N, C-alpha and C positions, 0 to 999 in steps of 0.2 A: 028754615023751620025744621025740615026733615033731618038736616045734618045735626042740629041742636038736639033734637029728640033722640037720634041714634047715639050720640055721645053720652047723653044722660042714661040711656039704657045700659050702655057698656059699663059706666061707672057704677050703676046700681048692681049689675051682675057681678062685678069685681068685688064689691063690698060684701055680697052674699058669699062669694067663694072664700074670702078672707075669714069669714065667721063660720065657715062650714064645720060642723061637728058630727054629722050623721054618717058620712062616707069616709072611707080610708083614702087619704090623699097624702102627698109628700108634705113633710113638716120641716120647718126651718131648723128646729132642734131635733135631730133624729133620735129615735129610740135605740137603746142599747141595753145589754145585760152582761154581767160578769159573775162567774160562780167559782167557788173553791170548795173542795171536799177536805175536811180535817177528820181523819179517822173514817167514820161512817156518817159524819154530819155534813150536810150540804148548806152552804151559805150563798145566797144569791141576791145580787143587787140589780134591780131594774130601774132605769133612769133615762132621761132625755139629755142630749148633749148640746147645749148652747155653744155658739162660737164667740170668741172675743170680738172679731170683726172690727178691730180698731177702736173699740169702746173702752172707757175707763171702767174696770170691773169692780175692784174692791174700794168701797167708800163712794161708789158711783152707781153703776147698775145694781150692785149688791151692797146695800147700805150696812154700815157697822151698827151693832146693837139691835138689829131687827131679825126676827125669825125668817129664814130663807129656805126655800124648797130643796136646796142641795142638788139642783138640776134645773129642769124646765118642764113646763106643762103640768100634768097631773103629778100626784105624789111620787117622789122617789121612794121605792120600797126596799126594805131590808128583810129578807126571809131566812129563817134558820129552822132546821128540822129537829134540833135538840136544844136543850138549855146550853147557853154559853156564858162566858163573862166578857164584858167590854171594859177595857181599862181596869180589870180586876173586879168589876161589879156585875152581879148576876142579871141575865136577861133570859126569860123563858123562851121556849120554842114558840114560833109564830111568825106572822108577817106584820111588819111595822112600817109606818110612814117615817121616812128619814128626813129630818130637818136639821138645820144648823143655824147658829147665831154667831156671825163673824165678829171678831174684835181685833184690834191692832196687835195685841199681845197674846190673847188666848181666845179659843173658840168653844162654844157649847155644842156638843153633838147630842141630838135629841131623837129618841125612839118613841114614836107616838102609837098608841093602840089603834088610832084611826089611820088606815092606809089607803083610803079610797077617795080622798078629797082632791080638789084641783089646787095644786100648789100649796102655799102656806096661808092662804087668805082666810081660811076658817080654822086655823090652828088653835087648839085649846090646851093650855098647860095642864088642865085637869086630866087630860087623856094621856099624859106622859107615862110611859112604862119605865123609861130610864133616861137620865141626863148625865153626861160626863163632860169634863173639861180637858182640853188638849191644847198643845202649842203648835201654831202654824210654822211652816218652814219655807225657805226659798227653794225654787226648783227651776229647771229649764222651762222655756216658754212652751205652753200647750194651748193652741188655738181652740181646740174642742175640749170641753170638760170631760174628764175620764176618771174612772175608779179602777184601782189595781189592788191585787193581793200581793204584798211584798213579804220578805223574810218568812217564807212558808216553812213550817216545821210540822212534825207529826200531829201536834195538838194545838198549834197556834199560828197566827199570821198577823200581819199589819195591813189593815185596809187604809188606802190612801186616796183621797180626792186630790186631783191635780187640775188646775185651770189657771190660765195666764201664767204668772211666774210664782204661783203659790201652791204649796202642798200641805194638806191637812191629814195627818195620820192618826189612826186610833187602833189599839191592839184588840184582838179577839182571841179567845182560847176556849177549848172544850175539854172536858174530862172524857178522853177517848175510851177508857175502860168502861165507865158507867154507861156511856152512850152505846157502846157496842153490845154490852149485856142486855140493855133494853131492846135493842134491835134484834138480837138473837132470840129473845123470848117472844117477840112479836112474830118473827118469821117462823118459829117453830110451832105456832098455832095454826099455820096454813098448811099447804100441801107438802112442804118439806119435812113435816113430822113423820111422813110415811116412808121415809128412806133412811137407811142407817147413816148415810154420809153426813146429813145435816146435823144430827145429834152428835156425831163424832167430832165434826169441825167445831161445834160449840163447846164440847167438853175439852177439846185440845186447846181452845183459846184460853179457857180457865187454867189449864195446866201450864201453858207457856207463859202466862202472865201472873201465875201464882195468886190467883184471885178466885173467890167464890168456889173453893175446892169441893165442898159438899154438893153444891149445885152441879158442878162439873161432873162429879161422880154419878149423880143421878142421871145426867144426860148421857154419860157413857153407858150406863145400864140400859137406858131406853134404846140406844143405838144397837146394843147387842141383842135386845129383844126383837128389833126389826130384822137383824141378820148378824150372826156372829162372824166376825172377821178378825184376821190378824191385827189390822190397824186399830179397831176399837178396843180389842182386848189389851193391846199394848198401851193405849191411852188410859184405860182403866188401871192398869198396873202402875203407870206413872202417877196418876192421881192418888192411888192408895199409898204409894211411897211418899208423896208430898204431904199426905195426912198422917205420916208416921205409923202407918199400919203395915209394918214390914212383912209379917207372915202372910197377910192377904195379898200384898203386892207381889211376893215371890210366887205364890200360887197362880196368880193371874199371868205373870211373866212366863212361868213354866208351861202353862196351858197355851199361851201364844206361840211358844217355840214348837209345840206339837202340831198346831193347826196351820202355821205359816208355810208358804212355799219357799223354795230356795232363793228366789229373787227377793222376796220380802224380807227374809231373815238376813240375807247378805247385806242389803242396803240399810237395814237397821244397824248392823255392825258398823258400816261406814259412817252412819250418822253419829254413833257413839264415839268413833274415832275423831270426828270433827269437834265433838264436845269434850275431847280429852278424857273420855271415860274408857280407857284402854281395856280394863278388866272385863267390862260388859261387852266391848267390841270383840275381844278374843273368844269370849264364851259364845257369842252369836256365830262367829266364824266356825268354831268347833262344832256347833249344832248343825250347820250347813254341811260340813265335811262328813259328819256321822250319818246324817239322814239322807244325803244325796251324794254318795261317794263317787258315782260314775258320771255325774253331770259336770260340765266345765266349771260351773259355779262352785261345786264341791271341791274340785282340784284347786281352784283359785283361793277359796276360803282356807283350805289346809295350807296352801303356800304362804298365806299371810300369817297363820299361826306359827309355821316353821321359821319364817323370816324373823318374826318378833322374838323367837327363842334362840336366834343365831344359827339355826340349822339351814344354812343357805344352800347346801347340796340337795337336801330334801325339798326345799322350796322350789329349786330349779326343776327338779324331776316332776313336781306337780304342775308347774307352769307349762312344761313341755307336754304333759299329758292333757292339759286343758286345750292347748293349741291343736293337738293331734285328735281330739275328740270330734272335731268338725262342728261343734256347737257354738264356738265363739262368733258372735256377730261381726261383720266386717268393720263396723264402727268401733269395736272394742279391741280388735286385733293389735293395733299399734300400741295401745296401752299395755296389753298383756306382754307383748314382745319387749316393751320398755322395762316392765317388772322383771322379765327373765334376764335381761342384760345386767340389771342391778344385782339380782341374786347370784348370778355367775361371777360377779365382781365382789361378792361378799358384802353387799349393802342391803340394809333393811328398807324395802320399798314402801313400808307402811308410813314412813315419815315424809 
């Protein structure tokens, strides 16, 4: 009698443990998450990973033609921090319950506004935010269900569910310019508005992407109001140039050349060389040479101007003067010595 009662108690306790929902305990289908950033947009999938475990999955454990939780346990969730498109269709920012309806030839991918349910048992089509149709593909065997971000590009990726020998891909994309501008506006309402750098970085984003130029110019002006710098003055000059305000752009550029130090102006010249804007580059090097004739950067800048003009003997003299000045950092000596060898050989080291 005692043994019978003891076994009954054990079975009863085991049944309670199997139904346990209050405490955090190991789960047969373990929780996982995967994230991908596209531009400034975060996409995160939280899900549980059931195992095949020798079972018939498609058309068995997961029936065809029925809404499935796309994982195990509570809702698989799909979270995006900015509006995106899925298979070319718009999906607003938010957190969605991710469901799927398997078929032999095509699958429905469902994004539900309800993301807090257990599985798909209470799924309601009226709560759909988006539904798209995709084609399944064959893949290598995956015992544990998994989600991956494949074919990642600056503004797009392919989300792929893989389980057993089946892959279900769907494309996602984001307007990175629009998302970044929204993010910049939001950040500049916080503490970053009190530093020149944040405004300048935002303005430079507009300049580099040739977008919202008037807004970028306003941000450049606010950066200068915080602290006038060579960097933000040059950003302002670039925006004015992009807005076809040539006279104002030249005035801003000339002012930047007056307030910049040797290092700033020299490396601006190098940037212009990288952009194949040689006239601006040589003008910047000329400014360095004129304003800072005794610094090693001044000699190096003049050497670049001389080499570009084919005056290789003069270029070599200035490179020797730079090395003799004692100001060349150890990390730069080999480069300057290399320039000197080219100048002595009659070669333009600007190229």
